[in-house]
C-alpha positions in Angstrom: 35.6 13.0 -51.2 32.6 10.6 -51.0 30.1 10.6 -53.8 26.6 10.1 -52.5 24.7 7.3 -54.2 21.2 8.5 -53.7 21.3 11.4 -56.2 22.8 9.2 -58.8 20.5 6.2 -58.3 17.3 8.2 -58.2 15.0 6.3 -60.6 13.6 9.6 -62.0 17.0 10.9 -63.0 17.6 11.2 -66.7 21.3 12.3 -66.5 23.7 13.8 -64.1 26.1 16.7 -64.9 29.4 16.6 -63.0 30.6 20.1 -62.3 34.3 20.1 -62.5 34.7 23.7 -61.4 32.4 23.1 -58.5 34.5 20.0 -57.6 37.7 22.0 -57.9 36.4 24.6 -55.4 35.1 21.9 -53.0 38.4 20.1 -53.0 40.4 23.3 -52.4 41.8 23.7 -55.9 39.6 26.5 -57.3 39.6 26.5 -61.1 42.2 23.8 -61.3 39.9 21.3 -63.2 42.9 19.3 -64.3 44.2 18.8 -60.8 44.7 15.0 -60.1 42.4 15.2 -57.1 39.6 16.9 -59.1 40.0 14.4 -61.9 39.8 11.5 -59.4 36.6 12.9 -58.0 35.2 13.2 -61.5 36.1 9.6 -62.2 34.2 8.6 -59.0 31.1 10.5 -60.2 31.4 8.9 -63.6 31.7 5.4 -62.0 28.7 6.0 -59.8 26.7 7.1 -62.8 27.8 4.0 -64.9 26.9 1.7 -62.0 23.4 3.3 -61.7 22.9 3.3 -65.5 22.6 7.1 -65.6 24.3 9.1 -68.3 27.0 11.4 -67.0 27.8 14.7 -68.4 30.6 17.3 -68.0 32.1 20.3 -69.7 33.9 19.8 -73.0 35.8 21.8 -75.5 37.1 21.0 -79.0 40.4 19.8 -77.5 38.9 17.2 -75.2 35.7 16.0 -76.8 37.2 12.7 -78.0 38.8 12.0 -74.6 35.5 12.8 -72.8 33.5 10.4 -75.0 36.2 7.7 -74.7 36.2 8.1 -70.9 32.4 7.4 -70.8 30.7 10.8 -70.6 27.5 10.8 -72.6 26.4 14.4 -72.2 28.8 17.2 -73.1 28.4 20.8 -72.4 30.3 23.6 -74.2 30.1 27.3 -74.3 30.7 30.0 -76.8 33.4 32.6 -76.3 32.6 36.0 -77.7 35.3 38.6 -78.4 
């Protein structure tokens, strides 16, 4: 899957949020955000953002926050589960 450069390198972009669930659907692995192909695509998005100097964000949870930050994500989104 090619990652287009133009949306990442837009000089007016403050950040880019990489949608893992959207990527999983586009790659034929709906909901399998840990699938190797999905993670490879996420790595390509992150690399394109780093190259363009644009902060990249993604979903995060208490179990993967440290890994996400170490990997290079600078914007983390989380949700609240209500029971």
